Backbone bond lengths (Angstrom), bond angles and torsions (degrees), N, CA, C in turn:
res aa  C-N    CA-C-N  psi(-1)  N-CA   C-N-CA  omega(-1)  CA-C   N-CA-C  phi
1 M - - - 1.498 - - 1.520 107.03 -
2 K 1.316 115.24 131.81 1.434 124.06 174.67 1.601 111.22 -100.61
3 N 1.289 114.00 129.54 1.481 119.01 -178.19 1.619 106.32 -103.99
4 I 1.290 107.88 135.33 1.469 115.58 174.48 1.577 111.57 -122.87
5 V 1.284 112.04 132.50 1.508 118.02 176.10 1.440 104.27 -110.80
6 L 1.366 117.99 140.05 1.425 126.44 179.00 1.487 108.30 -116.71
7 F 1.314 115.36 138.80 1.447 118.83 168.17 1.504 109.35 -114.23
8 A 1.375 115.23 129.36 1.391 120.52 176.34 1.496 115.88 -147.37
9 S 1.297 114.38 163.26 1.507 116.22 -177.70 1.448 114.85 -141.80
10 G 1.234 122.88 12.06 1.492 126.16 -174.40 1.467 114.20 -122.32
11 S 1.360 116.52 -134.44 1.408 120.60 -176.55 1.536 115.47 -75.87
12 G 1.398 111.77 -28.24 1.481 113.07 176.05 1.484 110.83 101.26
13 S 1.252 124.26 0.90 1.502 124.17 -174.59 1.596 112.47 -62.35
14 N 1.466 109.51 -34.14 1.549 112.90 171.25 1.531 111.09 -71.09
15 V 1.204 119.86 -36.54 1.532 119.28 176.91 1.503 109.77 -68.97
16 E 1.203 118.05 -38.22 1.500 119.60 -178.25 1.551 113.66 -62.77
17 N 1.437 107.56 -43.60 1.578 112.10 177.33 1.451 115.30 -67.97
18 I 1.412 116.48 -36.29 1.519 122.90 172.13 1.513 109.00 -56.35
19 V 1.308 118.16 -51.49 1.435 127.04 -174.90 1.510 111.08 -57.68
20 Q 1.453 111.95 -45.51 1.361 116.24 -175.68 1.520 109.86 -75.75
21 Y 1.268 119.41 -27.17 1.469 121.94 179.83 1.516 107.68 -67.03
22 F 1.262 115.19 -43.07 1.530 119.76 -176.70 1.432 117.29 -84.91
23 Q 1.368 117.14 -10.56 1.524 116.62 -170.49 1.440 116.45 -61.90
24 D 1.392 119.08 -22.14 1.430 122.22 -177.79 1.578 106.55 -105.69
25 K 1.237 117.59 10.89 1.501 117.23 175.40 1.455 111.39 -98.98
26 P 1.247 121.88 106.48 1.574 123.67 -172.18 1.496 115.26 -63.70
27 N 1.307 119.70 -21.67 1.447 122.42 -178.47 1.475 114.66 -93.72
28 V 1.273 120.49 3.86 1.399 123.12 -175.95 1.587 106.08 -128.03
29 T 1.361 110.44 132.69 1.532 116.85 174.82 1.581 111.99 -126.96
30 I 1.282 116.90 136.12 1.436 119.15 179.51 1.601 96.65 -89.16
31 A 1.311 114.17 103.25 1.532 121.84 -174.73 1.501 114.69 -71.16
32 N 1.328 113.62 -37.35 1.484 118.92 -174.33 1.467 110.64 -167.99
33 V 1.260 112.51 145.82 1.562 117.80 169.28 1.555 104.95 -115.90
34 L 1.279 114.58 129.37 1.551 120.33 -178.16 1.456 106.26 -114.17
35 S 1.328 121.04 133.01 1.428 128.07 -179.81 1.480 114.81 -129.91
36 N 1.352 117.89 145.53 1.551 120.26 -179.33 1.522 107.00 -98.34
37 K 1.361 119.29 5.58 1.467 118.04 176.73 1.568 108.08 -129.21
38 R 1.394 111.10 113.75 1.365 118.27 175.09 1.501 122.66 -58.89
39 D 1.372 113.59 -20.42 1.432 116.31 173.45 1.507 115.06 -110.02
40 A 1.406 111.56 22.21 1.539 113.88 176.92 1.552 108.43 -70.47
41 K 1.302 113.95 143.41 1.404 119.26 -178.97 1.556 109.22 -65.91
42 V 1.277 120.18 -24.06 1.421 119.93 179.76 1.609 117.43 -53.13
43 L 1.389 106.96 -29.72 1.497 113.07 -179.11 1.458 108.87 -75.64
44 E 1.317 123.16 -32.36 1.402 124.58 172.18 1.585 114.62 -65.70
45 R 1.412 115.48 -35.65 1.384 122.78 176.54 1.538 111.25 -67.92
46 C 1.348 112.37 -39.98 1.441 117.50 177.82 1.602 114.44 -62.06
47 N 1.412 111.26 -38.95 1.425 115.29 178.29 1.556 112.00 -63.99
48 R 1.390 114.90 -38.94 1.371 123.77 -175.15 1.554 109.02 -70.27
49 L 1.327 115.27 -30.78 1.421 119.63 -176.68 1.570 109.37 -99.92
50 N 1.296 119.43 11.22 1.428 124.94 179.17 1.573 111.57 49.23
51 V 1.403 114.25 50.28 1.422 121.31 173.01 1.504 104.90 -112.67
52 S 1.359 114.91 133.33 1.461 119.72 176.43 1.479 111.16 -60.92
53 S 1.347 116.74 141.39 1.574 120.84 -179.44 1.475 110.05 -144.72
54 L 1.318 113.56 146.31 1.461 113.22 175.02 1.576 107.44 -139.77
55 C 1.338 120.70 153.91 1.308 126.40 -174.86 1.526 107.58 -115.25
56 F 1.321 120.57 141.34 1.385 124.79 171.96 1.547 118.88 -137.37
57 N 1.205 124.85 169.57 1.506 126.38 -179.10 1.462 103.89 -110.78
58 K 1.374 110.01 174.59 1.405 122.99 -172.17 1.638 108.29 -64.28
59 I 1.299 110.41 -44.16 1.626 113.33 -176.63 1.663 104.27 -60.57
60 A 1.281 117.22 -52.59 1.485 121.16 178.80 1.508 114.65 -50.02
61 F 1.294 111.78 -37.22 1.641 122.31 178.06 1.376 112.66 -73.57
62 Q 1.449 118.79 -50.06 1.376 117.12 -171.10 1.522 116.43 -106.42
63 E 1.218 121.92 -20.98 1.423 123.72 178.72 1.480 122.42 -110.29
64 T 1.283 112.74 0.44 1.542 118.32 177.37 1.557 106.56 -136.79
65 D 1.350 111.27 173.01 1.548 116.54 -179.35 1.526 110.83 -95.27
66 C 1.346 116.83 10.72 1.577 117.80 -175.88 1.423 107.82 -56.00
67 V 1.231 125.92 -61.60 1.567 120.65 -177.89 1.560 112.24 -64.20
68 L 1.192 120.99 -35.98 1.399 122.34 171.56 1.555 117.10 -56.81
69 D 1.393 113.43 -38.97 1.476 121.82 175.32 1.488 108.36 -69.78
70 I 1.363 115.79 -38.10 1.540 115.78 178.21 1.527 110.43 -62.66
71 L 1.213 113.64 -45.76 1.538 122.05 -178.13 1.602 107.84 -61.31
72 K 1.302 119.77 -43.59 1.440 123.83 -174.47 1.561 104.69 -67.34
73 C 1.366 118.83 -42.48 1.387 117.77 177.63 1.471 116.28 -67.16
74 T 1.301 120.10 -27.86 1.522 128.62 177.96 1.590 107.12 -76.47
75 N 1.365 114.61 -33.85 1.521 116.30 -178.16 1.476 112.63 59.01
76 P 1.264 121.10 49.93 1.464 119.41 -179.61 1.555 116.99 -72.06
77 D 1.277 107.79 144.22 1.571 116.69 -179.78 1.515 105.01 -92.50
78 L 1.402 118.53 -16.15 1.515 121.88 175.09 1.503 109.97 -150.74
79 I 1.250 115.28 131.15 1.456 124.59 177.35 1.602 102.95 -112.47
80 V 1.324 106.98 119.21 1.529 115.97 -178.35 1.609 111.92 -113.54
81 L 1.331 111.29 133.25 1.471 117.24 -175.11 1.558 102.37 -104.10
82 A 1.381 116.33 91.62 1.442 127.71 -171.48 1.612 107.74 -94.15
83 G 1.344 113.69 71.34 1.553 113.08 -175.41 1.437 112.61 92.00
84 F 1.292 119.67 0.17 1.501 120.74 175.79 1.482 109.54 -87.26
85 L 1.445 109.39 132.07 1.517 116.18 -171.67 1.474 115.68 -114.92
86 W 1.399 118.57 -2.54 1.462 118.47 179.60 1.580 106.02 -69.02
87 K 1.301 113.31 157.98 1.422 125.30 166.92 1.540 112.00 -69.10
88 I 1.284 115.78 122.59 1.584 115.55 178.01 1.450 109.79 -70.23
89 P 1.300 119.94 137.18 1.475 119.75 177.56 1.472 114.09 -69.33
90 E 1.193 118.04 150.70 1.489 127.59 179.90 1.485 113.48 -51.53
91 K 1.262 117.19 -41.93 1.420 126.22 177.28 1.529 118.56 -57.12
92 I 1.234 110.79 -35.64 1.547 123.20 173.79 1.437 113.25 -69.49
93 I 1.462 111.63 -47.99 1.546 116.20 -178.93 1.535 110.16 -64.96
94 T 1.372 114.74 -36.47 1.498 121.67 179.42 1.471 112.75 -65.17
95 A 1.381 113.61 -38.84 1.493 118.82 179.22 1.537 112.57 -73.65
96 F 1.302 115.51 -32.32 1.494 121.95 176.02 1.494 115.16 -122.83
97 P 1.292 119.72 69.04 1.340 122.93 -168.83 1.510 118.59 -71.17
98 N 1.361 117.45 -16.78 1.446 119.93 -176.12 1.670 111.64 -103.78
């Protein structure tokens, strides 16, 4: 089983297309969608699509290990930036180099 984590911050059209593409693929799971905007439409789409989603703020992303810990628990094979524009912290890149 391959786990995919998506980062998104907007309407979620990219996320929805990715989820729909993989919904009939038994070896792939969209494990989580992470967003930096609690009012982003992507979170509503995730709810409708029954995809786990979490929201975080800039401090949690850049100054703590909160998001990194979530990623480590999810153990993603692939991290996708689906309309997410923030610079990814070095600690996340180091933890998931490939």
